[in-house]
Structures are given as structure tokens and as C-alpha cells.
NUDRENRO-223560 format. One record per residue: residue in three letters; y, x, z of N, C-alpha, C in turn. Coordinates in steps of 0.1 Angstrom, whole numbers, plus 5000, padded with zeros to 4 digits. Each point is the difference from the previous one (the first is absolute). Last residue first. Layout:
<rec residuo="ALA" n_py="Y" n_px="X" n_pz="Z" ca_py="Y" ca_px="X" ca_pz="Z" c_py="Y" c_px="X" c_pz="Z"/>
...
***
This chain:
<rec residuo="LYS" n_py="7998" n_px="7433" n_pz="7375" ca_py="5004" ca_px="5004" ca_pz="4986" c_py="4989" c_px="4997" c_pz="4990"/>
<rec residuo="THR" n_py="4998" n_px="4994" n_pz="5049" ca_py="5009" ca_px="4990" ca_pz="4994" c_py="5004" c_px="5004" c_pz="4986"/>
<rec residuo="PHE" n_py="4972" n_px="5028" n_pz="5028" ca_py="4993" ca_px="4987" ca_pz="4997" c_py="5009" c_px="4990" c_pz="4993"/>
<rec residuo="SER" n_py="5018" n_px="5042" n_pz="5014" ca_py="4991" ca_px="5002" ca_pz="4989" c_py="4992" c_px="4987" c_pz="4997"/>
<rec residuo="VAL" n_py="5027" n_px="5000" n_pz="5038" ca_py="5008" ca_px="5000" ca_pz="4988" c_py="4992" c_px="5002" c_pz="4987"/>
<rec residuo="PHE" n_py="4979" n_px="5005" n_pz="5042" ca_py="5003" ca_px="4986" ca_pz="4997" c_py="5009" c_px="4998" c_pz="4988"/>
<rec residuo="LEU" n_py="4990" n_px="5044" n_pz="5015" ca_py="4988" ca_px="4993" ca_pz="4996" c_py="5003" c_px="4986" c_pz="4996"/>
<rec residuo="ARG" n_py="5035" n_px="5024" n_pz="5019" ca_py="4997" ca_px="5005" ca_pz="4987" c_py="4987" c_px="4994" c_pz="4994"/>
<rec residuo="ASN" n_py="5011" n_px="4990" n_pz="5044" ca_py="5009" ca_px="4993" ca_pz="4991" c_py="4998" c_px="5005" c_pz="4986"/>
<rec residuo="VAL" n_py="4976" n_px="5022" n_pz="5033" ca_py="4995" ca_px="4987" ca_pz="4998" c_py="5009" c_px="4992" c_pz="4991"/>
<rec residuo="GLU" n_py="5015" n_px="5042" n_pz="5013" ca_py="4989" ca_px="5001" ca_pz="4991" c_py="4993" c_px="4987" c_pz="4997"/>
<rec residuo="LYS" n_py="5036" n_px="5001" n_pz="5031" ca_py="5005" ca_px="5003" ca_pz="4987" c_py="4988" c_px="5002" c_pz="4990"/>
<rec residuo="ALA" n_py="4989" n_px="4992" n_pz="5045" ca_py="5006" ca_px="4988" ca_pz="4994" c_py="5005" c_px="5003" c_pz="4986"/>
<rec residuo="THR" n_py="4985" n_px="5036" n_pz="5025" ca_py="4989" ca_px="4992" ca_pz="4995" c_py="5005" c_px="4987" c_pz="4994"/>
<rec residuo="SER" n_py="5032" n_px="5028" n_pz="5020" ca_py="4994" ca_px="5007" ca_pz="4988" c_py="4988" c_px="4992" c_pz="4994"/>
<rec residuo="PRO" n_py="5022" n_px="4984" n_pz="5041" ca_py="5008" ca_px="4999" ca_pz="4987" c_py="4994" c_px="5006" c_pz="4988"/>
<rec residuo="GLY" n_py="4969" n_px="4981" n_pz="5041" ca_py="5010" ca_px="5011" ca_pz="4998" c_py="5007" c_px="4998" c_pz="4987"/>
<rec residuo="ALA" n_py="4966" n_px="4970" n_pz="5020" ca_py="4994" ca_px="5013" ca_pz="4996" c_py="5010" c_px="5011" c_pz="4997"/>
<rec residuo="ILE" n_py="5010" n_px="4955" n_pz="5019" ca_py="4986" ca_px="5002" ca_pz="5002" c_py="4996" c_px="5014" c_pz="4998"/>
<rec residuo="LYS" n_py="5044" n_px="4987" n_pz="4991" ca_py="4998" ca_px="4999" ca_pz="5014" c_py="4985" c_px="5003" c_pz="5004"/>
<rec residuo="ALA" n_py="5012" n_px="4997" n_pz="4954" ca_py="5006" ca_px="5012" ca_pz="5006" c_py="4998" c_px="5000" c_pz="5015"/>
<rec residuo="ILE" n_py="4988" n_px="4962" n_pz="4977" ca_py="4990" ca_px="5011" ca_pz="4998" c_py="5005" c_px="5013" c_pz="5005"/>
<rec residuo="GLU" n_py="5030" n_px="4964" n_pz="5001" ca_py="4989" ca_px="4997" ca_pz="5009" c_py="4989" c_px="5011" c_pz="4999"/>
<rec residuo="LYS" n_py="5035" n_px="5001" n_pz="4969" ca_py="5005" ca_px="5003" ca_pz="5014" c_py="4990" c_px="4998" c_pz="5010"/>
<rec residuo="MET" n_py="4990" n_px="4988" n_pz="4956" ca_py="5000" ca_px="5015" ca_pz="5002" c_py="5005" c_px="5004" c_pz="5013"/>
<rec residuo="LEU" n_py="5001" n_px="4954" n_pz="4988" ca_py="4986" ca_px="5005" ca_pz="5002" c_py="5000" c_px="5015" c_pz="5003"/>
<rec residuo="LYS" n_py="5040" n_px="4981" n_pz="4987" ca_py="4997" ca_px="4996" ca_pz="5013" c_py="4986" c_px="5005" c_pz="5004"/>
<rec residuo="ALA" n_py="5013" n_px="5006" n_pz="4956" ca_py="5008" ca_px="5009" ca_pz="5009" c_py="4997" c_px="4997" c_pz="5014"/>
<rec residuo="ARG" n_py="4981" n_px="4972" n_pz="4967" ca_py="4993" ca_px="5013" ca_pz="5001" c_py="5007" c_px="5010" c_pz="5009"/>
<rec residuo="GLU" n_py="5019" n_px="4957" n_pz="4992" ca_py="4988" ca_px="4999" ca_pz="5008" c_py="4993" c_px="5014" c_pz="5002"/>
<rec residuo="GLY" n_py="5038" n_px="4998" n_pz="4971" ca_py="5004" ca_px="4998" ca_pz="5014" c_py="4988" c_px="4999" c_pz="5009"/>
<rec residuo="ASP" n_py="4993" n_px="5004" n_pz="4953" ca_py="5005" ca_px="5012" ca_pz="5006" c_py="5004" c_px="4999" c_pz="5015"/>
<rec residuo="ASP" n_py="4962" n_px="4973" n_pz="4972" ca_py="5013" ca_px="4997" ca_pz="5005" c_py="5005" c_px="5012" c_pz="5007"/>
<rec residuo="PHE" n_py="4956" n_px="4999" n_pz="4984" ca_py="5009" ca_px="5000" ca_pz="4988" c_py="5014" c_px="4997" c_pz="5004"/>
<rec residuo="ILE" n_py="4963" n_px="4998" n_pz="5031" ca_py="5005" ca_px="5014" ca_pz="4997" c_py="5008" c_px="5001" c_pz="4988"/>
<rec residuo="ASN" n_py="4989" n_px="4961" n_pz="5036" ca_py="5002" ca_px="5001" ca_pz="4986" c_py="5005" c_px="5014" c_pz="4997"/>
<rec residuo="ILE" n_py="4970" n_px="4976" n_pz="5042" ca_py="5011" ca_px="5009" ca_pz="4996" c_py="5000" c_px="5001" c_pz="4985"/>
<rec residuo="LYS" n_py="4971" n_px="4977" n_pz="5037" ca_py="5006" ca_px="4993" ca_pz="4989" c_py="5013" c_px="5007" c_pz="4995"/>
<rec residuo="LYS" n_py="4966" n_px="5010" n_pz="5038" ca_py="5014" ca_px="4999" ca_pz="5001" c_py="5007" c_px="4993" c_pz="4989"/>
<rec residuo="GLY" n_py="4951" n_px="5013" n_pz="5010" ca_py="5005" ca_px="4987" ca_pz="5003" c_py="5015" c_px="4998" c_pz="5001"/>
<rec residuo="ARG" n_py="4983" n_px="5049" n_pz="5002" ca_py="4990" ca_px="4989" ca_pz="4999" c_py="5007" c_px="4986" c_pz="5004"/>
<rec residuo="LEU" n_py="5021" n_px="5045" n_pz="5004" ca_py="5002" ca_px="4992" ca_pz="4987" c_py="4991" c_px="4987" c_pz="5000"/>
<rec residuo="TYR" n_py="4997" n_px="5031" n_pz="5037" ca_py="5013" ca_px="4994" ca_pz="5000" c_py="5002" c_px="4991" c_pz="4988"/>
<rec residuo="SER" n_py="4961" n_px="5026" n_pz="5004" ca_py="5000" ca_px="4989" ca_pz="5010" c_py="5013" c_px="4993" c_pz="5000"/>
<rec residuo="ALA" n_py="4996" n_px="5037" n_pz="4972" ca_py="4992" ca_px="4989" ca_pz="4995" c_py="5000" c_px="4989" c_pz="5010"/>
<rec residuo="ILE" n_py="5021" n_px="5039" n_pz="5014" ca_py="5008" ca_px="4993" ca_pz="4989" c_py="4992" c_px="4988" c_pz="4995"/>
<rec residuo="LYS" n_py="4979" n_px="5027" n_pz="5032" ca_py="5011" ca_px="4993" ca_pz="5006" c_py="5008" c_px="4992" c_pz="4990"/>
<rec residuo="SER" n_py="4965" n_px="5028" n_pz="4985" ca_py="4995" ca_px="4989" ca_pz="5008" c_py="5011" c_px="4992" c_pz="5006"/>
<rec residuo="ALA" n_py="5011" n_px="5039" n_pz="4977" ca_py="4995" ca_px="4990" ca_pz="4991" c_py="4995" c_px="4988" c_pz="5007"/>
<rec residuo="HIS" n_py="5012" n_px="5037" n_pz="5026" ca_py="5012" ca_px="4994" ca_pz="4994" c_py="4996" c_px="4989" c_pz="4991"/>
<rec residuo="GLN" n_py="4965" n_px="5026" n_pz="5016" ca_py="5006" ca_px="4993" ca_pz="5011" c_py="5012" c_px="4992" c_pz="4995"/>
<rec residuo="SER" n_py="4979" n_px="5029" n_pz="4971" ca_py="4992" ca_px="4988" ca_pz="5001" c_py="5006" c_px="4992" c_pz="5012"/>
<rec residuo="SER" n_py="5033" n_px="5031" n_pz="4972" ca_py="4988" ca_px="5002" ca_pz="5009" c_py="4993" c_px="4986" c_pz="5002"/>
<rec residuo="LEU" n_py="5029" n_px="5020" n_pz="4958" ca_py="5000" ca_px="4989" ca_pz="5009" c_py="4987" c_px="5002" c_pz="5009"/>
<rec residuo="THR" n_py="5030" n_px="5021" n_pz="4955" ca_py="4994" ca_px="5005" ca_pz="5012" c_py="5001" c_px="4988" c_pz="5010"/>
<rec residuo="ILE" n_py="4997" n_px="4999" n_pz="4945" ca_py="5009" ca_px="4997" ca_pz="5011" c_py="4993" c_px="5003" c_pz="5013"/>
<rec residuo="GLN" n_py="4987" n_px="4999" n_pz="4950" ca_py="5003" ca_px="5012" ca_pz="5006" c_py="5011" c_px="4998" c_pz="5011"/>
<rec residuo="TYR" n_py="4976" n_px="4966" n_pz="4974" ca_py="5014" ca_px="5003" ca_pz="4996" c_py="5005" c_px="5012" c_pz="5007"/>
<rec residuo="GLN" n_py="4955" n_px="4985" n_pz="5008" ca_py="5002" ca_px="4999" ca_pz="4985" c_py="5014" c_px="5004" c_pz="4996"/>
<rec residuo="ASP" n_py="4990" n_px="4997" n_pz="5046" ca_py="4994" ca_px="5012" ca_pz="4994" c_py="5002" c_px="5000" c_pz="4985"/>
<rec residuo="ALA" n_py="5015" n_px="4963" n_pz="5024" ca_py="5008" ca_px="5012" ca_pz="5003" c_py="4994" c_px="5012" c_pz="4994"/>
<rec residuo="TYR" n_py="4976" n_px="4960" n_pz="4995" ca_py="5012" ca_px="5000" ca_pz="4992" c_py="5009" c_px="5012" c_pz="5003"/>
<rec residuo="LYS" n_py="4962" n_px="4995" n_pz="5027" ca_py="4996" ca_px="5002" ca_pz="4986" c_py="5012" c_px="5001" c_pz="4991"/>
<rec residuo="LEU" n_py="5007" n_px="4987" n_pz="5045" ca_py="4997" ca_px="5015" ca_pz="4999" c_py="4996" c_px="5003" c_pz="4985"/>
<rec residuo="LEU" n_py="5006" n_px="4955" n_pz="5010" ca_py="5013" ca_px="5007" ca_pz="5000" c_py="4998" c_px="5015" c_pz="4999"/>
<rec residuo="GLU" n_py="4961" n_px="4973" n_pz="5003" ca_py="5007" ca_px="4998" ca_pz="4987" c_py="5013" c_px="5008" c_pz="5000"/>
<rec residuo="GLU" n_py="4976" n_px="5000" n_pz="5040" ca_py="4993" ca_px="5008" ca_pz="4990" c_py="5007" c_px="4998" c_pz="4986"/>
<rec residuo="THR" n_py="5016" n_px="4974" n_pz="5036" ca_py="5003" ca_px="5014" ca_pz="5003" c_py="4994" c_px="5008" c_pz="4988"/>
<rec residuo="THR" n_py="5009" n_px="4951" n_pz="4986" ca_py="4993" ca_px="5006" ca_pz="5011" c_py="5004" c_px="5015" c_pz="5001"/>
<rec residuo="ILE" n_py="5026" n_px="4953" n_pz="4980" ca_py="4995" ca_px="5013" ca_pz="4998" c_py="4993" c_px="5005" c_pz="5012"/>
<rec residuo="THR" n_py="5024" n_px="4957" n_pz="4987" ca_py="4986" ca_px="5000" ca_pz="5005" c_py="4994" c_px="5014" c_pz="4999"/>
<rec residuo="ASN" n_py="5045" n_px="4990" n_pz="4986" ca_py="4999" ca_px="4992" ca_pz="5012" c_py="4986" c_px="4999" c_pz="5006"/>
<rec residuo="MET" n_py="5010" n_px="5023" n_pz="4959" ca_py="5007" ca_px="5006" ca_pz="5011" c_py="4999" c_px="4993" c_pz="5013"/>
<rec residuo="LYS" n_py="4982" n_px="4980" n_pz="4961" ca_py="4992" ca_px="5012" ca_pz="5004" c_py="5007" c_px="5008" c_pz="5011"/>
<rec residuo="HIS" n_py="5022" n_px="4963" n_pz="4982" ca_py="4988" ca_px="4995" ca_pz="5007" c_py="4992" c_px="5013" c_pz="5005"/>
<rec residuo="ASN" n_py="5036" n_px="5008" n_pz="4972" ca_py="5005" ca_px="4996" ca_pz="5013" c_py="4988" c_px="4995" c_pz="5009"/>
<rec residuo="ILE" n_py="4991" n_px="5010" n_pz="4955" ca_py="5004" ca_px="5012" ca_pz="5007" c_py="5004" c_px="4997" c_pz="5014"/>
<rec residuo="ILE" n_py="4992" n_px="4964" n_pz="4972" ca_py="4987" ca_px="5007" ca_pz="5002" c_py="5003" c_px="5013" c_pz="5008"/>
<rec residuo="ASN" n_py="5037" n_px="4974" n_pz="4986" ca_py="4992" ca_px="4993" ca_pz="5010" c_py="4987" c_px="5007" c_pz="5004"/>
<rec residuo="GLU" n_py="5027" n_px="5016" n_pz="4964" ca_py="5006" ca_px="5003" ca_pz="5013" c_py="4993" c_px="4993" c_pz="5011"/>
<rec residuo="PHE" n_py="4985" n_px="4992" n_pz="4957" ca_py="4997" ca_px="5014" ca_pz="5003" c_py="5006" c_px="5003" c_pz="5013"/>
<rec residuo="ILE" n_py="5009" n_px="4958" n_pz="4982" ca_py="4987" ca_px="5001" ca_pz="5005" c_py="4996" c_px="5014" c_pz="5004"/>
<rec residuo="LYS" n_py="5042" n_px="4992" n_pz="4980" ca_py="5000" ca_px="4995" ca_pz="5014" c_py="4985" c_px="5001" c_pz="5005"/>
<rec residuo="MET" n_py="5010" n_px="5010" n_pz="4955" ca_py="5003" ca_px="5011" ca_pz="5008" c_py="4999" c_px="4996" c_pz="5015"/>
***
């Protein structure tokens, strides 16, 4: 299971704007291209573990600053779906 977590975390740490928008569309999450770009730029190279609730909560606070609380809530929903 650890390898699966490593693959997903690596993807989150290297995600592009286009990939983030594709996943948002796939999971019916409203995300503007401007917000996706800012979020992807923030995530790139951060080494964040989205499987750790504490790290994900800190990440959501930062995303809320970038894109607003409602967008952060939607992105969190997307990340939680990746962890299941």
C-alpha cells in the first residue's frame, strides 16, 4: 500500500495545471484555470503527503488563501477521493 501512496504523493508534487483541471472535471469539481494554475504552482516540489490528515489540513489552509475557502473545500474533496 505504501507504494500506492508514494505514487499519488509524487503525482500531487508534480501536478500540472492541465492535469489538475482534468481531475477536477472528472470529479465534478468547479475549479477555474487561474486557481488551478496557482494551486499547481504551489504544490510543485512541496513533498506533501496527502494521506496525512494534518499535512492535508495545512495544505487546505494554504489553498484557501490562494483560491478561497469554497475552492479549498472542493480540492480537499478531490484529494480525499485520491486517498481512498
